[in-house]
DSSP file (Angstrom, degrees, kcal/mol; ACC not computed):
  #  RESIDUE AA STRUCTURE BP1 BP2  ACC     N-H-->O    O-->H-N    N-H-->O    O-->H-N    TCO  KAPPA ALPHA  PHI   PSI    X-CA   Y-CA   Z-CA
    1    1 A S              0   0    0      0, 0.0     2,-0.3     0, 0.0    11,-0.0   0.000 360.0 360.0 360.0 159.3  129.9  118.8  155.5
    2    2 A M        -     0   0    0      1,-0.0     2,-0.3     0, 0.0     0, 0.0  -0.616 360.0-114.1 -87.6 149.3  128.2  115.7  154.0
    3    3 A M        -     0   0    0     -2,-0.3    -1,-0.0     1,-0.0     0, 0.0  -0.648  30.5-154.3 -81.7 134.3  128.4  115.0  150.2
    4    4 A V        -     0   0    0     -2,-0.3     4,-0.1     4,-0.1     3,-0.1  -0.921  22.5-110.3-106.4 134.6  124.9  115.2  148.7
    5    5 A P    >   -     0   0    0      0, 0.0     3,-1.2     0, 0.0     0, 0.0  -0.355  46.7 -89.8 -61.7 145.1  124.1  113.3  145.6
    6    6 A P  T 3  S+     0   0    0      0, 0.0     3,-0.1     0, 0.0     0, 0.0  -0.176 111.6  31.0 -55.2 149.7  123.6  115.5  142.5
    7    7 A G  T 3  S+     0   0    0      1,-0.3     2,-0.3    -3,-0.1    66,-0.1   0.467  93.1 116.4  85.6   2.7  120.0  116.7  141.8
    8    8 A R    <   -     0   0    0     -3,-1.2    -1,-0.3    -4,-0.1     2,-0.1  -0.808  69.8-111.5-102.4 150.7  119.0  116.8  145.5
    9    9 A S        -     0   0    0     -2,-0.3     2,-0.4    64,-0.1    63,-0.2  -0.394  34.9-151.1 -68.2 156.8  118.0  119.8  147.5
   10   10 A R  E     -A   71   0A   0     61,-1.9    61,-2.4    -2,-0.1     2,-0.4  -0.992  11.9-166.9-137.4 139.0  120.5  120.8  150.1
   11   11 A F  E     -A   70   0A   0     -2,-0.4     2,-0.7    59,-0.2    59,-0.2  -0.987   9.9-155.6-133.1 128.5  120.1  122.7  153.5
   12   12 A E  E     +A   69   0A   0     57,-2.9    57,-2.1    -2,-0.4    -2,-0.0  -0.899  43.8 127.2-103.0 110.8  122.8  124.2  155.7
   13   13 A A        -     0   0    0     -2,-0.7    -2,-0.1    55,-0.2    54,-0.1  -0.989  63.3 -76.6-156.4 161.5  121.5  124.3  159.2
   14   14 A P    >   -     0   0    0      0, 0.0     3,-2.1     0, 0.0    25,-0.1  -0.230  50.2-109.3 -53.0 149.6  122.4  123.3  162.8
   15   15 A F  T 3  S+     0   0    0      1,-0.3    23,-0.0    22,-0.0     0, 0.0   0.693 116.6  68.3 -61.7 -14.0  121.9  119.6  163.5
   16   16 A T  T 3  S+     0   0    0     21,-0.1    22,-3.6     2,-0.0     2,-0.5   0.472  82.5  90.3 -83.3   3.5  118.9  120.6  165.7
   17   17 A V  E <   -D   37   0B   0     -3,-2.1     2,-0.4    20,-0.2    20,-0.2  -0.867  59.7-164.7-103.9 124.7  117.0  121.7  162.6
   18   18 A R  E     -D   36   0B   0     18,-2.6    18,-2.4    -2,-0.5     2,-0.4  -0.884   7.6-159.4-112.2 141.1  114.8  119.1  160.8
   19   19 A V  E     +D   35   0B   0     -2,-0.4     2,-0.3    16,-0.2    16,-0.2  -0.957  15.7 165.7-122.5 137.6  113.5  119.9  157.3
   20   20 A S  E     -D   34   0B   0     14,-1.6    14,-3.8    -2,-0.4     2,-0.3  -0.970  19.5-144.4-143.2 164.1  110.6  118.4  155.4
   21   21 A A  E     +D   33   0B   0     -2,-0.3     2,-0.3    12,-0.2    12,-0.2  -0.932  18.7 168.7-131.7 149.4  108.7  119.4  152.2
   22   22 A S  E     -D   32   0B   0     10,-2.2    10,-3.4    -2,-0.3    -2,-0.0  -0.990  26.3-135.1-153.4 159.5  105.0  119.3  151.1
   23   23 A K        -     0   0    0     -2,-0.3     8,-0.1     8,-0.2     2,-0.1  -0.957  33.8-113.5-115.5 133.9  102.7  120.5  148.4
   24   24 A P    >   -     0   0    0      0, 0.0     3,-2.2     0, 0.0     6,-0.2  -0.444  49.6 -87.2 -67.4 144.4   99.3  121.9  149.4
   25   25 A A  T 3  S+     0   0    0      1,-0.3     3,-0.1    -2,-0.1    -3,-0.0  -0.204 111.9  11.7 -52.8 127.9   96.6  119.6  148.1
   26   26 A G  T 3  S+     0   0    0      1,-0.2     2,-0.6    -3,-0.1    -1,-0.3   0.439 102.4 114.0  84.5  -5.6   95.5  120.6  144.5
   27   27 A S    <   +     0   0    0     -3,-2.2     3,-0.4     1,-0.1    -1,-0.2  -0.888  31.1 166.3-115.6 120.3   98.5  122.9  143.9
   28   28 A E  S    S+     0   0    0     -2,-0.6    -1,-0.1     1,-0.2    -3,-0.0   0.490  78.8  67.0 -96.5  -3.5  101.2  122.5  141.5
   29   29 A K  S    S+     0   0    0     94,-0.1    93,-3.1    92,-0.1     2,-0.3   0.276  94.8  62.4-100.5   7.0  102.3  126.1  141.9
   30   30 A E  E     - E   0 121B   0     -3,-0.4     2,-0.4    91,-0.2    91,-0.2  -1.000  49.3-175.4-141.5 138.6  103.6  125.9  145.6
   31   31 A I  E     - E   0 120B   0     89,-1.7    89,-3.1    -2,-0.3     2,-0.6  -0.999  16.5-155.0-124.7 124.4  106.2  123.9  147.5
   32   32 A D  E     -DE  22 119B   0    -10,-3.4   -10,-2.2    -2,-0.4     2,-0.6  -0.917   3.6-162.2-106.2 123.2  106.3  124.3  151.3
   33   33 A L  E     -DE  21 118B   0     85,-2.8    85,-2.5    -2,-0.6     2,-0.5  -0.893  10.8-158.2-101.5 119.3  109.5  123.7  153.3
   34   34 A H  E     -DE  20 117B   0    -14,-3.8   -14,-1.6    -2,-0.6     2,-0.5  -0.837   4.9-165.2-106.0 133.9  108.9  123.2  156.9
   35   35 A F  E     -DE  19 116B   0     81,-3.3    81,-1.7    -2,-0.5     2,-0.5  -0.962   3.7-171.7-120.1 117.5  111.7  123.8  159.4
   36   36 A V  E     -DE  18 115B   0    -18,-2.4   -18,-2.6    -2,-0.5     2,-0.7  -0.958   8.8-157.1-108.2 122.0  111.6  122.6  163.0
   37   37 A N  E     +D   17   0B   0     77,-3.0   -20,-0.2    -2,-0.5    26,-0.1  -0.842  14.1 178.1-100.0 112.2  114.2  123.7  165.4
   38   38 A Y        +     0   0    0    -22,-3.6     2,-0.3    -2,-0.7   -21,-0.1   0.417  41.9 125.1 -89.5   4.0  114.6  121.3  168.4
   39   39 A G        +     0   0    0    -23,-0.3    24,-2.4    24,-0.2     2,-0.3  -0.454  34.1 147.2 -66.7 123.1  117.5  123.4  169.8
   40   40 A R  B     -H   62   0C   0     -2,-0.3     2,-0.6    22,-0.3    20,-0.1  -0.993  54.0 -99.2-153.0 156.9  116.7  124.4  173.5
   41   41 A T        -     0   0    0     20,-2.8    20,-0.4    -2,-0.3     2,-0.1  -0.720  43.3-141.9 -80.0 121.0  118.3  125.0  176.7
   42   42 A E        -     0   0    0     -2,-0.6    18,-0.0     1,-0.1    -1,-0.0  -0.410  22.4 -99.5 -81.7 156.1  118.0  121.9  178.9
   43   43 A L        -     0   0    0      9,-0.2     9,-0.2    -2,-0.1    -1,-0.1  -0.450  48.1-106.7 -67.2 147.4  117.3  122.0  182.6
   44   44 A P        -     0   0    0      0, 0.0     8,-0.3     0, 0.0    -1,-0.1  -0.401  47.3 -81.6 -71.7 159.0  120.6  121.4  184.6
   45   45 A P        -     0   0    0      0, 0.0     5,-0.1     0, 0.0     2,-0.0  -0.202  51.5-110.6 -55.1 153.1  121.2  118.0  186.3
   46   46 A G    >   -     0   0    0      4,-3.2     3,-2.7    -3,-0.1     6,-0.0  -0.182  39.2 -85.0 -81.8-177.7  119.5  117.5  189.6
   47   47 A A  T 3  S+     0   0    0      1,-0.3    -1,-0.1     2,-0.1     0, 0.0   0.816 131.5  53.4 -60.7 -28.8  121.3  117.3  193.0
   48   48 A D  T 3  S-     0   0    0      2,-0.2    -1,-0.3     1,-0.0    -2,-0.0   0.446 118.5-112.5 -87.6   4.6  121.8  113.5  192.3
   49   49 A G  S <  S+     0   0    0     -3,-2.7    -2,-0.1     1,-0.3     3,-0.1   0.377  78.4 124.3  87.2   1.6  123.4  114.2  188.9
   50   50 A K  S    S-     0   0    0      1,-0.1    -4,-3.2    -5,-0.1    -1,-0.3  -0.615  73.8 -88.9 -90.0 152.1  120.5  112.7  187.0
   51   51 A P        -     0   0    0      0, 0.0     2,-0.2     0, 0.0    -1,-0.1  -0.332  43.5-124.7 -52.7 135.3  118.6  114.6  184.3
   52   52 A Q        -     0   0    0     -8,-0.3     2,-0.7    -9,-0.2    -9,-0.2  -0.541  14.3-131.6 -84.5 155.0  115.6  116.6  185.7
   53   53 A I        -     0   0    0     -2,-0.2    -1,-0.0     2,-0.0     0, 0.0  -0.915  27.6-142.1-102.5 121.7  112.3  116.0  184.3
   54   54 A G        -     0   0    0     -2,-0.7     3,-0.1     1,-0.1   -12,-0.0  -0.099  18.1-112.3 -78.6 178.8  110.7  119.3  183.4
   55   55 A S        -     0   0    0      1,-0.3     3,-0.5     5,-0.0     2,-0.3  -0.143  61.6 -96.4-110.7  39.9  107.2  120.2  183.8
   56   56 A G  S >> S-     0   0    0      1,-0.2     3,-1.8     2,-0.1     4,-0.6  -0.598  84.1  -1.9  93.8-144.6  106.3  120.6  180.1
   57   57 A I  G >4 S+     0   0    0      1,-0.3     3,-0.6    -2,-0.3    -1,-0.2   0.723 121.5  62.1 -67.4 -25.2  106.1  123.5  177.8
   58   58 A R  G 34 S+     0   0    0     -3,-0.5    -1,-0.3     1,-0.2    -2,-0.1   0.664 101.5  53.9 -80.5 -11.9  106.9  126.2  180.4
   59   59 A D  G <4 S+     0   0    0     -3,-1.8    -1,-0.2     2,-0.0    -2,-0.2   0.587  85.1 110.2 -88.4 -14.3  110.4  124.6  181.0
   60   60 A E    <<  -     0   0    0     -3,-0.6   -18,-0.1    -4,-0.6   -20,-0.0  -0.441  45.7-176.9 -62.8 133.1  111.1  124.8  177.2
   61   61 A K        -     0   0    0    -20,-0.4   -20,-2.8    -2,-0.1    -1,-0.1  -0.746  15.1-154.5-129.7  81.1  113.7  127.4  176.5
   62   62 A P  B     -H   40   0C   0      0, 0.0   -22,-0.3     0, 0.0    52,-0.1  -0.161   5.4-142.7 -55.1 146.3  114.0  127.5  172.6
   63   63 A V        -     0   0    0    -24,-2.4   -24,-0.2    50,-0.2    49,-0.1  -0.967  24.9-121.0-111.6 114.2  117.4  128.7  171.2
   64   64 A P        -     0   0    0      0, 0.0     2,-0.4     0, 0.0    49,-0.2  -0.203  22.8-150.0 -62.6 146.5  116.9  130.8  168.1
   65   65 A V  B     +I  112   0D   0     47,-2.7    47,-1.9    45,-0.1     2,-0.3  -0.927  18.3 174.5-116.2 140.9  118.5  129.6  164.9
   66   66 A S        +     0   0    0     -2,-0.4     3,-0.1    45,-0.2    45,-0.1  -0.923  52.1  42.4-138.4 168.0  119.7  131.9  162.0
   67   67 A G        +     0   0    0     42,-0.9     2,-0.4    -2,-0.3    -1,-0.1   0.654  62.3 165.6  75.0  16.8  121.5  131.7  158.8
   68   68 A V        -     0   0    0     41,-0.3    41,-2.6    42,-0.2     2,-0.5  -0.543  23.1-154.5 -66.3 122.9  119.7  128.5  157.6
   69   69 A A  E     -AB  12 108A   0    -57,-2.1   -57,-2.9    -2,-0.4     2,-0.4  -0.869   7.8-156.1-114.9 134.0  120.5  128.3  153.9
   70   70 A V  E     +AB  11 107A   0     37,-3.5    37,-1.8    -2,-0.5     2,-0.2  -0.853  16.4 175.9-110.2 137.6  118.4  126.6  151.2
   71   71 A D  E     +AB  10 106A   0    -61,-2.4   -61,-1.9    -2,-0.4     2,-0.3  -0.739  26.5 175.7-134.6  80.0  119.7  125.3  147.9
   72   72 A A  E     - B   0 105A   0     33,-2.1    33,-3.6   -63,-0.2     2,-0.4  -0.664  34.2-112.4 -97.8 143.8  116.5  123.6  146.5
   73   73 A L  E     - B   0 104A   0     -2,-0.3    31,-0.2    31,-0.2   -64,-0.1  -0.585  28.6-133.7 -75.5 124.1  116.0  122.0  143.1
   74   74 A L        -     0   0    0     29,-2.3     3,-0.1    -2,-0.4    -1,-0.1  -0.596  31.5-107.3 -71.6 131.7  113.5  123.9  141.0
   75   75 A P    >   -     0   0    0      0, 0.0     3,-1.5     0, 0.0     2,-0.2  -0.229  47.5 -88.4 -56.1 150.4  111.0  121.5  139.4
   76   76 A A  T 3  S+     0   0    0      1,-0.3     3,-0.1    -3,-0.1    -3,-0.0  -0.453 112.6  11.6 -72.4 137.8  111.5  121.0  135.7
   77   77 A G  T 3  S+     0   0    0      1,-0.3    -1,-0.3    -2,-0.2     2,-0.2   0.325 102.2 120.6  82.6  -9.3  109.8  123.5  133.6
   78   78 A A    <   -     0   0    0     -3,-1.5     2,-0.4    45,-0.0    -1,-0.3  -0.525  47.5-153.5 -90.2 155.5  108.9  125.7  136.6
   79   79 A K        -     0   0    0     -2,-0.2    44,-2.9    -3,-0.1     2,-0.4  -0.977  25.0-111.1-125.0 137.5  109.9  129.4  137.1
   80   80 A L  E     +F  122   0B   0     -2,-0.4    42,-0.2    42,-0.2     3,-0.1  -0.559  33.8 171.8 -69.2 124.4  110.2  131.0  140.6
   81   81 A Q  E     -     0   0B   0     40,-2.7     2,-0.3    -2,-0.4    41,-0.2   0.843  61.0 -39.4 -94.6 -51.7  107.7  133.6  141.4
   82   82 A S  E     -F  121   0B   0     39,-1.7    39,-3.0     2,-0.0    -1,-0.4  -0.981  40.0-138.0-169.8 163.5  108.5  134.3  145.1
   83   83 A V  E     -F  120   0B   0     13,-0.5    13,-2.7    -2,-0.3     2,-0.4  -0.999  21.2-176.8-131.6 133.0  109.5  132.9  148.4
   84   84 A Q  E     -FG 119  95B   0     35,-1.8    35,-3.2    -2,-0.3     2,-0.4  -0.981  15.6-142.7-131.1 151.3  107.9  134.0  151.7
   85   85 A F  E     -FG 118  94B   0      9,-3.6     9,-2.6    -2,-0.4     2,-0.4  -0.913  15.1-171.3-114.5 130.3  108.8  132.9  155.2
   86   86 A L  E     +F  117   0B   0     31,-2.6    31,-2.5    -2,-0.4    -2,-0.0  -0.972  11.5 162.8-123.5 135.1  106.1  132.4  158.0
   87   87 A T    >   -     0   0    0      3,-0.5     3,-1.5    -2,-0.4    29,-0.2  -0.993  49.0-113.8-146.3 150.0  106.7  131.8  161.6
   88   88 A P  T 3  S+     0   0    0      0, 0.0    28,-0.1     0, 0.0    -1,-0.1   0.811 113.2  61.0 -58.2 -25.0  104.5  132.1  164.7
   89   89 A E  T 3  S+     0   0    0      1,-0.1    23,-0.0     2,-0.0    -3,-0.0   0.729  99.5  59.0 -72.6 -18.8  106.8  135.0  166.0
   90   90 A Q    <   -     0   0    0     -3,-1.5    -3,-0.5     1,-0.1     4,-0.1  -0.942  67.2-158.5-116.3 125.2  106.0  137.3  163.0
   91   91 A P  S    S+     0   0    0      0, 0.0    -1,-0.1     0, 0.0    -2,-0.0   0.747  80.0  55.3 -72.4 -21.0  102.4  138.2  162.4
   92   92 A E  S    S-     0   0    0      1,-0.0    -5,-0.2    -5,-0.0     2,-0.0  -0.854  94.3-107.7-115.0 143.3  103.1  139.0  158.7
   93   93 A P        -     0   0    0      0, 0.0     2,-0.5     0, 0.0    -7,-0.2  -0.403  34.5-133.9 -56.2 147.6  104.8  136.7  156.0
   94   94 A Q  E     -G   85   0B   0     -9,-2.6    -9,-3.6    -4,-0.1     2,-0.4  -0.965  11.7-135.7-104.9 121.1  108.4  137.9  155.2
   95   95 A K  E     -G   84   0B   0     -2,-0.5     2,-0.3   -11,-0.2   -11,-0.3  -0.650  25.1-143.3 -75.3 134.1  109.3  138.0  151.6
   96   96 A L        -     0   0    0    -13,-2.7     2,-1.3    -2,-0.4   -13,-0.5  -0.702  14.7-116.9-101.8 143.0  112.7  136.5  151.1
   97   97 A D        +     0   0    0     -2,-0.3     2,-0.4    11,-0.2    11,-0.3  -0.649  49.2 170.2 -78.7  91.0  115.3  137.5  148.7
   98   98 A A        -     0   0    0     -2,-1.3     2,-0.3     9,-0.1     9,-0.2  -0.818  15.0-171.6-115.7 149.4  115.6  134.3  146.5
   99   99 A G  E     -C  106   0A   0      7,-2.3     7,-2.9    -2,-0.4     2,-0.4  -0.858  14.0-138.9-130.6 160.5  117.5  133.7  143.4
  100  100 A V  E     +C  105   0A   0     -2,-0.3     2,-0.3     5,-0.2     5,-0.2  -0.989  24.8 165.8-123.4 132.2  117.7  130.8  140.8
  101  101 A K  E >   -C  104   0A   0      3,-2.1     3,-0.8    -2,-0.4    -2,-0.0  -0.959  67.6  -5.6-147.9 131.5  120.8  129.6  139.2
  102  102 A N  T 3  S-     0   0    0     -2,-0.3     3,-0.1     1,-0.2    -1,-0.0   0.884 130.8 -52.4  54.8  39.3  121.4  126.4  137.3
  103  103 A G  T 3  S+     0   0    0      1,-0.2   -29,-2.3   -30,-0.1     2,-0.4   0.747 115.8 114.3  73.9  20.6  117.9  125.2  138.1
  104  104 A R  E <   -BC  73 101A   0     -3,-0.8    -3,-2.1   -31,-0.2     2,-0.4  -0.985  59.2-139.8-131.0 140.2  118.3  125.7  141.8
  105  105 A I  E     -BC  72 100A   0    -33,-3.6   -33,-2.1    -2,-0.4     2,-0.4  -0.761  24.3-169.2 -95.0 138.8  116.5  128.1  144.2
  106  106 A R  E     +BC  71  99A   0     -7,-2.9    -7,-2.3    -2,-0.4     2,-0.3  -0.991  20.1 133.8-132.3 132.1  118.7  129.7  146.7
  107  107 A F  E     -B   70   0A   0    -37,-1.8   -37,-3.5    -2,-0.4     2,-0.4  -0.983  39.8-125.5-164.0 166.0  117.8  131.8  149.8
  108  108 A V  E     -B   69   0A   0    -11,-0.3   -39,-0.2    -2,-0.3   -11,-0.2  -0.959  25.9-125.8-121.6 138.8  118.6  132.2  153.5
  109  109 A L        -     0   0    0    -41,-2.6   -42,-0.9    -2,-0.4   -41,-0.3  -0.543  20.1-121.3 -81.8 144.7  116.0  132.1  156.3
  110  110 A P        -     0   0    0      0, 0.0   -42,-0.2     0, 0.0   -45,-0.1  -0.329  51.8 -71.3 -69.8 167.5  115.6  134.9  158.8
  111  111 A E        +     0   0    0    -45,-0.1     2,-0.3   -47,-0.1   -45,-0.2  -0.290  60.6 168.9 -61.2 145.1  116.0  133.9  162.5
  112  112 A F  B     -I   65   0D   0    -47,-1.9   -47,-2.7     1,-0.2     4,-0.1  -0.988  28.8-139.9-153.3 166.8  113.3  131.9  164.1
  113  113 A L  S    S-     0   0    0     -2,-0.3   -50,-0.2     2,-0.3   -74,-0.2   0.970  79.0 -17.4 -91.4 -69.8  112.7  130.0  167.2
  114  114 A V  S    S+     0   0    0      1,-0.3   -77,-3.0   -52,-0.1     2,-0.3   0.804 119.6  14.1-111.4 -39.6  110.8  126.7  167.0
  115  115 A Y  E     +E   36   0B   0    -79,-0.2    -1,-0.3     2,-0.0     2,-0.3  -0.989  51.7 159.1-143.4 146.4  109.0  126.6  163.6
  116  116 A G  E     -E   35   0B   0    -81,-1.7   -81,-3.3    -2,-0.3     2,-0.4  -0.967  18.9-151.2-160.4 157.8  108.9  128.2  160.3
  117  117 A V  E     -EF  34  86B   0    -31,-2.5   -31,-2.6    -2,-0.3     2,-0.6  -0.998   7.7-149.8-134.6 134.8  107.7  127.4  156.7
  118  118 A A  E     -EF  33  85B   0    -85,-2.5   -85,-2.8    -2,-0.4     2,-0.6  -0.934  12.8-153.4-101.4 119.8  109.1  128.8  153.5
  119  119 A Q  E     -EF  32  84B   0    -35,-3.2   -35,-1.8    -2,-0.6     2,-0.8  -0.851   6.2-161.4 -99.9 116.8  106.4  129.0  150.8
  120  120 A I  E     -EF  31  83B   0    -89,-3.1   -89,-1.7    -2,-0.6     2,-0.4  -0.877   6.3-160.2-102.4 109.4  108.0  128.7  147.4
  121  121 A Q  E     -EF  30  82B   0    -39,-3.0   -40,-2.7    -2,-0.8   -39,-1.7  -0.798  11.2-166.0 -94.1 135.5  105.4  130.1  144.7
  122  122 A L  E       F   0  80B   0    -93,-3.1   -42,-0.2    -2,-0.4   -94,-0.0  -0.818 360.0 360.0-121.0 157.7  106.2  128.9  141.1
  123  123 A D              0   0    0    -44,-2.9   -43,-0.1    -2,-0.3    -1,-0.1   0.350 360.0 360.0-114.2 360.0  104.9  130.0  137.8
């Protein structure tokens, strides 16, 4: 695993997962972590051995990802209220079991296919 400089958030995930963070406009009490999973089953090579060009979204075969672990820095002076996970596959937000230790928020995401967002609510 790569060494992360102290004071940075850390994510353990397959290399196919990209992570970004945002704050909703006007909110100091929420941090959103966005997870995009690019893992998918590719079409096999064509008869000529060259990659096949698919016909778009219907050829996409996303591979689910699970066990993505978050170790995020808690903003100075903030207290954790809750973490919930939203994904297109689940109609309702899922409340996650999150803990805080040494100024860091830790939790593990449930399985998801292509996209999920962890909403961190702060006090």
